[in-house]
NUNUVEX-490010 format. One record per residue (C-alpha): residue number from 1; residue in one letter; x, y, z. Coordinates in nm, 4 decimals. Layout:
BEGIN
NODE   num   residu         c1         c2         c3
NODE   NUM        a          X          Y          Z
...
! end
This chain:
BEGIN
NODE   num   residu         c1         c2         c3
NODE     1        m    15.9346     6.9491    10.9563
NODE     2        s    16.1523     7.1393    10.7377
NODE     3        s    16.0665     7.5217    10.6780
NODE     4        t    16.0068     7.4268    10.3046
NODE     5        d    15.7411     7.1910    10.4310
NODE     6        k    15.5495     7.4603    10.6291
NODE     7        k    15.1915     7.5219    10.4667
NODE     8        t    15.1490     7.9079    10.3708
NODE     9        p    14.8699     8.0130    10.5823
NODE    10        a    14.5262     8.1268    10.3915
NODE    11        p    14.5046     8.4720    10.2930
NODE    12        d    14.2544     8.6543    10.5087
NODE    13        y    13.9819     8.8182    10.3093
NODE    14        s    13.7886     8.9230    10.6155
NODE    15        i    13.7651     9.3130    10.7285
NODE    16        k    14.0174     9.2284    11.0175
NODE    17        n    14.2674     9.2418    10.7352
NODE    18        s    14.3700     9.6479    10.6888
NODE    19        d    14.4330     9.5577    10.3381
NODE    20        v    14.0868     9.4553    10.2533
NODE    21        v    13.9222     9.7396    10.4502
NODE    22        s    14.1424     9.9892    10.2233
NODE    23        k    14.0096     9.8032     9.9131
NODE    24        y    13.6554     9.8333    10.0271
NODE    25        k    13.6849    10.1943    10.1423
NODE    26        t    13.8915    10.3001     9.7970
NODE    27        a    13.6315    10.1089     9.5772
NODE    28        g    13.3594    10.3095     9.7801
NODE    29        e    13.5378    10.6310     9.7397
NODE    30        i    13.5213    10.6037     9.3772
NODE    31        s    13.1257    10.4924     9.3975
NODE    32        n    13.0452    10.7954     9.6205
NODE    33        k    13.2117    11.0152     9.3728
NODE    34        v    13.0795    10.8695     9.0626
NODE    35        i    12.7047    10.8701     9.1636
NODE    36        a    12.7349    11.2233     9.3021
NODE    37        q    12.8605    11.3182     8.9249
NODE    38        v    12.5583    11.1001     8.7805
NODE    39        k    12.2754    11.2703     8.9975
NODE    40        a    12.4425    11.6139     8.9182
NODE    41        l    12.3724    11.5280     8.5325
NODE    42        a    11.9961    11.3605     8.6076
NODE    43        v    11.8026    11.6813     8.5128
NODE    44        d    11.4960    11.7554     8.2922
NODE    45        g    11.5404    11.5940     7.9390
NODE    46        a    11.8284    11.3637     8.0428
NODE    47        t    11.8085    11.0109     7.9194
NODE    48        t    11.8505    10.7006     8.1158
NODE    49        y    12.1100    10.5622     7.8171
NODE    50        d    12.3323    10.8871     7.8621
NODE    51        l    12.3221    10.8865     8.2312
NODE    52        c    12.4155    10.4936     8.2329
NODE    53        i    12.6923    10.5230     7.9656
NODE    54        k    12.8149    10.8347     8.1695
NODE    55        g    12.8221    10.6468     8.4880
NODE    56        d    13.0085    10.3644     8.3698
NODE    57        e    13.2848    10.6046     8.1718
NODE    58        l    13.3117    10.7671     8.5032
NODE    59        m    13.3777    10.4475     8.6893
NODE    60        n    13.6271    10.3352     8.4537
NODE    61        e    13.8192    10.6781     8.4417
NODE    62        e    13.8420    10.6999     8.8195
NODE    63        l    13.9667    10.2953     8.8230
NODE    64        s    14.2316    10.4005     8.5862
NODE    65        k    14.3801    10.6100     8.8412
NODE    66        i    14.4379    10.3992     9.0997
NODE    67        y    14.6629    10.0701     9.1853
NODE    68        n    14.9095    10.1337     8.9067
NODE    69        s    15.2321    10.1167     9.0990
NODE    70        k    15.4876     9.8155     9.0318
NODE    71        k    15.3601     9.6568     9.3427
NODE    72        t    14.9829     9.6860     9.2548
NODE    73        k    14.9249     9.6946     8.9057
NODE    74        n    14.8154     9.3377     8.8692
NODE    75        t    14.5254     9.3989     9.1712
NODE    76        p    14.2290     9.3226     8.9537
NODE    77        k    13.9663     9.6102     8.9369
NODE    78        g    13.6672     9.7042     8.7561
NODE    79        i    13.2855     9.7685     8.7472
NODE    80        a    13.1177     9.5487     9.0385
NODE    81        f    12.7590     9.6869     8.9330
NODE    82        p    12.6998     9.8951     8.5920
NODE    83        t    12.5100    10.2054     8.6044
NODE    84        c    12.1099    10.1593     8.6149
NODE    85        v    11.9100    10.4825     8.6118
NODE    86        n    11.5538    10.3641     8.7153
NODE    87        p    11.2473    10.5921     8.7124
NODE    88        n    10.9295    10.6099     8.8962
NODE    89        h    10.7557    10.2535     8.8951
NODE    90        i    11.1091    10.0916     8.7841
NODE    91        p    11.2521     9.9429     9.0875
NODE    92        a    11.6151     9.8288     8.9264
NODE    93        h    11.8182     9.7043     8.6628
NODE    94        l    11.7316     9.9692     8.3719
NODE    95        a    12.0637     9.9941     8.1922
NODE    96        p    12.0072    10.0551     7.8025
NODE    97        v    12.1681     9.8711     7.5449
NODE    98        n    12.1467    10.1432     7.2993
NODE    99        a    11.9818    10.4802     7.2421
NODE   100        e    11.7104    10.2798     7.0511
NODE   101        d    11.6332    10.0630     7.3323
NODE   102        e    11.2832    10.0688     7.4926
NODE   103        a    11.4398    10.1272     7.8266
NODE   104        n    11.6071    10.4547     7.7231
NODE   105        i    11.3627    10.6985     7.8905
NODE   106        t    11.3641    11.0627     7.8659
NODE   107        l    11.3295    11.2175     8.2390
NODE   108        h    11.1338    11.4861     8.3085
NODE   109        n    11.0886    11.7143     8.6246
NODE   110        g    10.8961    11.5498     8.9135
NODE   111        d    11.0090    11.2071     8.8086
NODE   112        v    11.1296    10.9767     9.1098
NODE   113        v    11.4950    10.8432     8.9801
NODE   114        n    11.6950    10.5759     9.1451
NODE   115        i    12.0670    10.5494     9.0707
NODE   116        m    12.2751    10.2329     9.1336
NODE   117        l    12.6296    10.1890     9.0543
NODE   118        g    12.9741    10.0407     9.1914
NODE   119        v    13.3068     9.9159     9.1444
NODE   120        q    13.5328     9.6372     9.2976
NODE   121        i    13.9218     9.6258     9.3725
NODE   122        d    14.0408     9.2656     9.3914
NODE   123        g    13.6968     9.1214     9.4309
NODE   124        f    13.5727     9.3673     9.7186
NODE   125        p    13.2752     9.5373     9.5814
NODE   126        s    13.1619     9.8737     9.7027
NODE   127        i    12.8105     9.9424     9.5483
NODE   128        v    12.5803    10.2214     9.6376
NODE   129        a    12.2227    10.3280     9.4980
NODE   130        e    12.0405    10.6521     9.6012
NODE   131        t    11.7067    10.8495     9.4797
NODE   132        l    11.6113    11.1919     9.3937
NODE   133        v    11.3262    11.3559     9.2218
NODE   134        i    11.4189    11.5633     8.9027
NODE   135        g    11.3830    11.9194     8.9741
NODE   136        a    11.3401    11.9173     9.3304
NODE   137        t    11.5031    12.2328     9.5110
NODE   138        k    11.5130    12.3992     9.8237
NODE   139        e    11.3068    12.6679     9.6981
NODE   140        s    11.0319    12.4553     9.5527
NODE   141        p    11.0606    12.0867     9.7449
NODE   142        v    10.8611    11.8049     9.7102
NODE   143        t    10.5782    11.7780     9.9327
NODE   144        d    10.3546    11.4815     9.8313
NODE   145        k    10.3575    11.1112     9.8447
NODE   146        r    10.7178    11.1272     9.6570
NODE   147        a    10.8643    11.3062     9.9732
NODE   148        d    10.6928    11.0377    10.1829
NODE   149        l    10.8576    10.8164     9.9931
NODE   150        l    11.1916    10.9364    10.0112
NODE   151        n    11.1904    11.0006    10.3884
NODE   152        a    11.0698    10.6147    10.4390
NODE   153        a    11.3336    10.4924    10.2370
NODE   154        w    11.5856    10.7012    10.3750
NODE   155        t    11.5135    10.6266    10.7180
NODE   156        a    11.4173    10.2686    10.6721
NODE   157        s    11.7964    10.2385    10.5573
NODE   158        e    11.9376    10.4287    10.8430
NODE   159        t    11.7480    10.2292    11.1042
NODE   160        a    11.8466     9.9175    10.9512
NODE   161        l    12.1775     9.9774    10.9463
NODE   162        r    12.1688    10.0256    11.3514
NODE   163        t    12.0299     9.6964    11.3481
NODE   164        f    12.2969     9.4989    11.2214
NODE   165        k    12.4498     9.3958    11.5349
NODE   166        p    12.6212     9.0915    11.6335
NODE   167        s    12.3574     8.8356    11.7402
NODE   168        n    12.0883     9.0306    11.6213
NODE   169        r    11.8877     8.8273    11.3403
NODE   170        n    11.8120     8.8726    10.9853
NODE   171        w    11.4271     8.8952    11.0355
NODE   172        d    11.5259     9.2131    11.3161
NODE   173        v    11.5878     9.4071    11.0165
NODE   174        t    11.2845     9.2673    10.7995
NODE   175        n    11.0375     9.4035    11.0768
NODE   176        v    11.2249     9.7310    11.1302
NODE   177        v    11.1924     9.7968    10.7759
NODE   178        s    10.8287     9.7450    10.7597
NODE   179        k    10.7779     9.9587    11.0707
NODE   180        v    10.9364    10.2626    10.9236
NODE   181        a    10.7407    10.2339    10.5935
NODE   182        k    10.4300    10.2120    10.7571
NODE   183        e    10.5171    10.5202    10.9743
NODE   184        f    10.5049    10.7019    10.6112
NODE   185        e    10.2203    10.5302    10.4692
NODE   186        t    10.4166    10.3077    10.2167
NODE   187        v    10.5776     9.9505    10.2144
NODE   188        p    10.8687     9.7939    10.1285
NODE   189        l    10.8917     9.6535     9.8059
NODE   190        e    10.7860     9.2425     9.8056
NODE   191        n    11.0649     8.9710     9.8511
NODE   192        m    11.3800     9.2092     9.8040
NODE   193        l    11.6883     9.0639     9.9148
NODE   194        t    11.9768     9.1850    10.0975
NODE   195        h    12.3063     8.9775    10.1192
NODE   196        n    12.6216     8.9136    10.2972
NODE   197        q    12.9357     8.9803    10.0866
NODE   198        e    13.2601     8.8423    10.0443
NODE   199        r    13.5482     8.8647     9.8203
NODE   200        l    13.4114     8.7832     9.4349
NODE   201        v    13.0811     8.6957     9.6168
NODE   202        l    12.8248     8.9677     9.5750
NODE   203        y    12.5233     8.7354     9.7048
NODE   204        g    12.6371     8.5447    10.0166
NODE   205        p    12.4444     8.2964    10.2158
NODE   206        k    12.2730     8.5285    10.4617
NODE   207        e    11.9829     8.6889    10.3266
NODE   208        i    11.7395     8.9478    10.4789
NODE   209        i    11.4356     8.9880    10.3055
NODE   210        l    11.1903     9.2856    10.2738
NODE   211        n    10.7984     9.2396    10.2869
NODE   212        p    10.7970     8.8637    10.2086
NODE   213        s    10.5376     8.6910    10.0587
NODE   214        k    10.3834     8.4044    10.2669
NODE   215        q    10.5931     8.1300    10.0876
NODE   216        n    10.9150     8.3084    10.0977
NODE   217        k    10.8858     8.3943    10.4416
NODE   218        n    10.8446     8.0304    10.5259
NODE   219        s    11.1233     7.9255    10.3109
NODE   220        m    11.3821     8.1886    10.4358
NODE   221        e    11.6379     8.0862    10.6764
NODE   222        t    11.7468     8.2586    10.9888
NODE   223        h    12.0660     8.4080    11.0198
NODE   224        r    12.2682     8.6102    11.3264
NODE   225        f    12.4930     8.8668    11.2040
NODE   226        e    12.8643     8.8277    11.3074
NODE   227        e    13.1740     9.0783    11.3668
NODE   228        n    13.4043     9.1548    11.0576
NODE   229        e    13.0936     9.0460    10.8256
NODE   230        v    13.0180     9.2872    10.4946
NODE   231        y    12.6539     9.3528    10.3909
NODE   232        g    12.5191     9.5240    10.0918
NODE   233        l    12.1709     9.6946    10.2271
NODE   234        d    11.9299     9.7189     9.9562
NODE   235        i    11.6380     9.9041    10.0704
NODE   236        l    11.3585     9.9344     9.8418
NODE   237        i    11.0387    10.1222     9.9168
NODE   238        s    10.6890    10.1799     9.7395
NODE   239        t    10.4207    10.4089     9.7308
NODE   240        s    10.1738    10.1115     9.6596
NODE   241        a     9.9513     9.9329     9.8790
NODE   242        d    10.1180     9.5996     9.8668
NODE   243        g    10.4630     9.6154     9.7052
NODE   244        k    10.4114     9.3949     9.4453
NODE   245        t    10.6033     9.3849     9.1044
NODE   246        k    10.5431     9.2184     8.8027
NODE   247        p    10.7578     9.1323     8.4585
NODE   248        s    10.8020     9.4324     8.2307
NODE   249        t    10.8091     9.4397     7.8647
NODE   250        f    11.1957     9.5945     7.8625
NODE   251        r    11.4707     9.3378     7.7775
NODE   252        t    11.7152     9.2370     8.0363
NODE   253        s    12.0817     9.3973     7.9572
NODE   254        m    12.2434     9.2847     8.2458
NODE   255        y    12.3778     8.9297     8.3039
NODE   256        k    12.6313     8.7577     8.5879
NODE   257        l    12.8459     8.4468     8.5717
NODE   258        t    12.7167     8.2250     8.8698
NODE   259        g    13.0282     8.0182     8.8555
NODE   260        e    12.8083     7.7009     8.7345
NODE   261        t    12.9290     7.4903     8.4457
NODE   262        y    12.7498     7.3079     8.1544
NODE   263        a    12.8669     7.1797     7.8020
NODE   264        l    12.6707     7.3867     7.6023
NODE   265        k    12.4838     7.2356     7.2786
NODE   266        m    12.4500     7.5393     7.0820
NODE   267        k    12.7357     7.6599     6.8653
NODE   268        m    12.6300     8.0648     6.9314
NODE   269        s    12.5706     8.0071     7.2810
NODE   270        h    12.9268     7.8562     7.3246
NODE   271        k    13.0641     8.1717     7.1114
NODE   272        i    12.8546     8.4480     7.3042
NODE   273        l    12.9509     8.3035     7.6603
NODE   274        t    13.3147     8.2990     7.5426
NODE   275        e    13.3054     8.6664     7.4658
NODE   276        f    13.1092     8.7332     7.7870
NODE   277        k    13.3905     8.5620     7.9956
NODE   278        a    13.6562     8.7494     7.7906
NODE   279        k    13.4602     9.0833     7.8246
NODE   280        c    13.4007     9.0849     8.2083
NODE   281        n    13.7269     8.9014     8.2789
NODE   282        n    13.5811     8.6102     8.4145
NODE   283        q    13.4454     8.8242     8.6980
NODE   284        p    13.1318     8.7068     8.9038
NODE   285        f    12.9901     9.0640     8.8716
NODE   286        p    12.6917     9.1989     8.6625
NODE   287        y    12.8168     9.2675     8.3331
NODE   288        n    12.6067     9.4805     8.0499
NODE   289        i    12.5820     9.3227     7.7223
NODE   290        r    12.6107     9.6531     7.5146
NODE   291        n    12.9798     9.6328     7.5595
NODE   292        l    12.9815     9.2884     7.3710
NODE   293        e    13.0782     9.3026     6.9807
NODE   294        d    12.6956     9.2715     6.8601
NODE   295        p    12.4349     9.2964     7.1426
NODE   296        k    12.1597     9.2565     6.9373
NODE   297        k    12.2700     8.9293     6.7867
NODE   298        s    12.4404     8.8263     7.1419
NODE   299        r    12.0803     8.7818     7.2864
NODE   300        g    11.9984     8.4852     7.0572
NODE   301        g    12.3093     8.3091     7.2553
NODE   302        l    12.2199     8.3975     7.6133
NODE   303        a    11.9288     8.2004     7.6460
NODE   304        e    12.0877     7.8560     7.6777
NODE   305        p    12.3321     7.9792     7.9296
NODE   306        v    12.0739     8.1622     8.1346
NODE   307        n    11.8343     7.8001     8.1236
NODE   308        h    12.1391     7.6029     8.2376
NODE   309        k    12.2251     7.8625     8.5351
NODE   310        i    12.5686     7.9633     8.3934
NODE   311        l    12.4413     8.3041     8.3738
NODE   312        l    12.2007     8.5016     8.6287
NODE   313        p    11.9966     8.7732     8.4357
NODE   314        y    11.8855     9.1049     8.5782
NODE   315        d    11.5660     9.0962     8.4708
NODE   316        i    11.3458     9.3982     8.4949
NODE   317        v    11.0402     9.4121     8.6788
NODE   318        v    10.8020     9.7129     8.7549
NODE   319        e    10.5390     9.8334     9.0155
NODE   320        k    10.1926     9.9759     8.9173
NODE   321        e    10.1939    10.2625     8.6550
NODE   322        g    10.1246    10.5838     8.8637
NODE   323        e    10.3411    10.4125     9.1704
NODE   324        y    10.6722    10.5292     9.2834
NODE   325        v    10.9820    10.3241     9.3979
NODE   326        a    11.2847    10.4829     9.6188
NODE   327        q    11.6068    10.2571     9.6785
NODE   328        f    11.9098    10.3289     9.8979
NODE   329        f    12.1755    10.0589     9.8881
NODE   330        t    12.5039    10.1075    10.1405
NODE   331        t    12.7953     9.8736    10.1343
NODE   332        f    12.9340     9.8396    10.5018
NODE   333        g    13.0874     9.6383    10.7531
NODE   334        i    12.9941     9.5333    11.0836
NODE   335        t    13.3155     9.5702    11.3523
NODE   336        k    13.3720     9.5705    11.6996
NODE   337        h    13.2832     9.9280    11.7628
NODE   338        g    12.9729     9.9244    11.4921
NODE   339        i    12.8913     9.9836    11.1509
NODE   340        v    13.1625    10.1344    10.9018
NODE   341        k    13.0307    10.2537    10.5857
NODE   342        y    13.2101    10.1738    10.2645
NODE   343        t    12.9665    10.3740    10.0423
NODE   344        s    12.7366    10.6306    10.1658
NODE   345        p    12.4375    10.7476    10.0035
NODE   346        e    12.3051    11.1097    10.0521
NODE   347        f    11.9629    11.2308    10.1118
NODE   348        d    11.8750    11.6129    10.1527
NODE   349        a    11.5726    11.6360    10.4117
NODE   350        d    11.5487    11.9865    10.2824
NODE   351        l    11.4276    11.8882     9.9520
NODE   352        y    11.1726    11.6565    10.0714
NODE   353        k    10.9407    11.7551    10.3023
NODE   354        s    10.6710    11.5081    10.4441
NODE   355        n    10.4023    11.5764    10.6909
NODE   356        k    10.4594    11.2214    10.8268
NODE   357        s    10.7226    11.1232    11.0710
NODE   358        i    10.8246    10.8614    11.2898
NODE   359        k    10.6041    10.8090    11.6076
NODE   360        d    10.7570    10.4569    11.7258
NODE   361        e    10.9487    10.5406    12.0321
NODE   362        e    11.1683    10.2163    11.9605
NODE   363        i    11.2579    10.3364    11.6113
NODE   364        l    11.3310    10.6795    11.7466
NODE   365        k    11.5724    10.5489    12.0004
NODE   366        t    11.7340    10.3594    11.7568
NODE   367        l    11.7988    10.6535    11.5295
NODE   368        e    11.9640    10.8212    11.7950
NODE   369        e    12.2610    10.5445    11.8459
NODE   370        p    12.5860    10.6326    11.6709
NODE   371        l    12.6674    10.3986    11.4052
NODE   372        n    13.0106    10.3604    11.5102
NODE   373        t    13.1645    10.4051    11.8770
NODE   374        k    13.5138    10.3638    11.7865
NODE   375        p    13.6967    10.6139    11.9790
NODE   376        i    13.8545    10.9016    11.8152
NODE   377        k    14.2500    10.9252    11.8343
NODE   378        k    14.3911    11.2183    11.9840
NODE   379        k    14.6467    11.3984    11.8050
NODE   380        a    14.9847    11.4337    11.9399
NODE   381        g    15.1782    11.7384    12.0315
NODE   382        a    15.1092    12.0991    11.9146
NODE   383        a    14.7899    11.9755    11.7147
NODE   384        a    14.6475    11.8312    12.0351
NODE   385        a    14.7063    12.1628    12.2248
NODE   386        t    14.5179    12.3650    11.9325
NODE   387        e    14.2515    12.1457    11.9534
NODE   388        q    14.1980    12.1868    12.3330
NODE   389        k    14.2076    12.5600    12.3189
! end
């Protein structure tokens, strides 16, 4: 066989490839930076529309600064998850199309607000979400059921991360999240899913479900975690008794290409889908229709692609009025040394003082485990000598 007949090896898109890891980490650094900036703007009187617009602007601004060299300028990059700002009993996907949208809600002190956003580089998404209470300070911390909620969600997230070990099952995560939530007299939001991620695949085949209904529990397959997998851990906890949601009156603003094809019959549907694909660069990540030429008219052309599963709608559901939902979302990889976070949601326990705590010895033991056991490389020469002093 001549050298020209040799097959080019398929590219390695796993985190065994240091270039892939670099892209996840760089995307994660941007997501972490932007969510911190959006959080700082989430004050009394701010609106969900303004915060979502600002979050998307900041992500695009940061993306414009990277991968611009002659060698890397053709690397695809963009928003992997448009900014969503979800107050109180609204769990996710609230991203108003305009200032007049019903979803444009003014935030007030005391509101529980979760923020979610993320970017991707070369199809590798690093998404993050975290929750805060508007106006909470160390001098005036939150001490009621909202404090229980945020402590439950954060503790559930950190415990779950430590459960993603090779050979452990998806049900191990489901069970430990339920245990943590119960310790704080809260409950996981029903049927919420976490997936493994791959290049250009936000929702991989391995699923972890929270608080499954009987039907979903029976239909959910069992999976075991493996080294070099990447997951987007989505923890959603509610103050309600059952964690059940229902459809809302808010109109869907985000959609994602599924990869499915269908010969659309309606001229308007074909026109809108063509524009949608062009605007999102044909990437399989959620996209906000506010960026289309005429979002209001566009809605009429979205129904057919949705009905034929060409587009996945990010519908907005709600918990019961008076209840609260907290969310933490972490993008991470499973390595031979343990868990490596690519996004790092933050939680300040000094702002949320709960009188409840973890009593379960097994959970306490899990929380004591380091996420990663990779030894720190010693610096050579004088630096090492300085460290030893």
